[in-house]
N, C-alpha and C positions, 0 to 999 in steps of 0.2 A: 666682762662683768667686775667693777672693782670691789674689793673686800671692804666692808665697813672698817672704820678705825677701831682700834683696839678698846679704846675707851667706850665707845657705843656698845661693843659686844659685852664688855664686862658690866656696863650699867644694866642692859637687857637681863643678863644671867641673873644680877642681883634682884632686879625687879621679880623675875620668875620665881626665884627663891623665896622672897618675901611674901609674895601672894600664896604660894604653896605652903609656906610655914605658918603664916598668920591667918590663912583662911580667905575665902572669897570675899567677905564682907570688907575686909580693909582694901582688897583689890577694887572693889566697886568704889569705895571712898575715895581711893587714890585716882580712879578714873573719873569720878565726878570733880575731884579738884583739878584735874588737868584739862577738863573740858572747858571750851570758850562760853561765853555768856550766851551766844545765840543757841549753841547746842543744849544749855541748861534749860533755857526757856522752852525749847522745842520738846524736852523730856517732860518737863513739869507740866506743860499743857496736855501732852498725851495722857500722864497719870491722871489729871484732874478730869479730863473728858471722860477717860474710862470709868473713873469713880462716880462720875455723875450718871453716865450710862447704865452702870451696875444698879444704882440706887433708884433710877426710874423704872428699870426692868422688875425689880423687886416689888416696888410699890405698885406698880401696873399689874403684876400677877397676884398680889394679895388683895388688891381693891376689887378685882373681878371675882373672887370666890368668898371673901369675908361677908357674912350676913346674908348669903343666897341660899335659897333650898338646895338640897341634894337628894337623890332618891336611888334606890337599887331594886330591881325586881327579884322577888323571892320565889316566884313561880305562878304556874296557872293550872287551872283544872277545867277540862271541858267535860261538862255534864251531859249536854245533849246537843243536837244541832242548833238550837236557839239560845243556849246558855253557856257562858265561859266564866269562870272565877278568876280574878287577877289578885295576886298577894305582892304588897310592896312595902318597903320601909322609906319613911320620909324624914329627913333631918333638916330643921329649920329653926331660926330663933323662936323662943317660946312666945314672943309677942306677935308673931307673923302668922296670918291665916292664908292657907294656900288653896289654890284651884288646880287639881291635876286632871290631865287628859289621859284616859286609859283607852287602848285599843286592842281588839282582837283582830288577828289576820288569818287568812286562809293560805293555801300552800304556795301560791305564786306571789305572796306578800300583799294581797289586795286587803284593804281593811273591810271585815264584814260586821263590825260592831264598835261602837265607840260611846264612851260616857265621861262625864265630868263629875270628879269627886271633891267634895269641899272638906279640907282639913283645917278644923277650927285651931285657933291659937291656944297655947297652954303647954303645961309641963306633961311628960318629960319633952326634951327637944326632938327625941326621935320616936316616932309612932310608926306601928305596924298597922297598915290598912289593907282590908280584903274587900273587893267589891263585885258585883255581879255586872257582866257586861251582856245585853241582849245581842244575838248575832242574827244575820239573815241566812247564813249557812253554817256548817260545821268549821269551827275555827281549829287551827293547829298551833297558834301562838298567841299569847297575851301579855301586853307589857304597858308600862307607864310611857307616854310620849313625851309629855313635859309638865313641869309644875312651875307656878309663878304665884305671885303674891294676889290674893283675891281682891 
């Protein structure tokens, strides 16, 4: 294998020293200046497509949650075989009325009671609701199934 000419070795060493002394940004600038037009277009296209993809992903994620109701279960209380109380918190835009489906389940996750609760619009944006669910047998669990605009 032939050895490279001394000029090439000296130039490579000088480039290496320059990159390490001046930092990697100057190395990137030099690589960009040395790249041909086709490679530059390819890199720019990749950067632009990545930026567009990121913007679409952020927009899609925000659009799917902004202005939508959210809820969380706070607990349940089994009173007797025919009555269970379910307590939950709903957060929604103050102008949005909601209809929430609340279920009570038995040990094998079968639904033994279901009711629909209307949450009127108004302030505050988060409200705590407790509702009674009539059951056909003793429930062991109660929770909100879903909330949607009424």
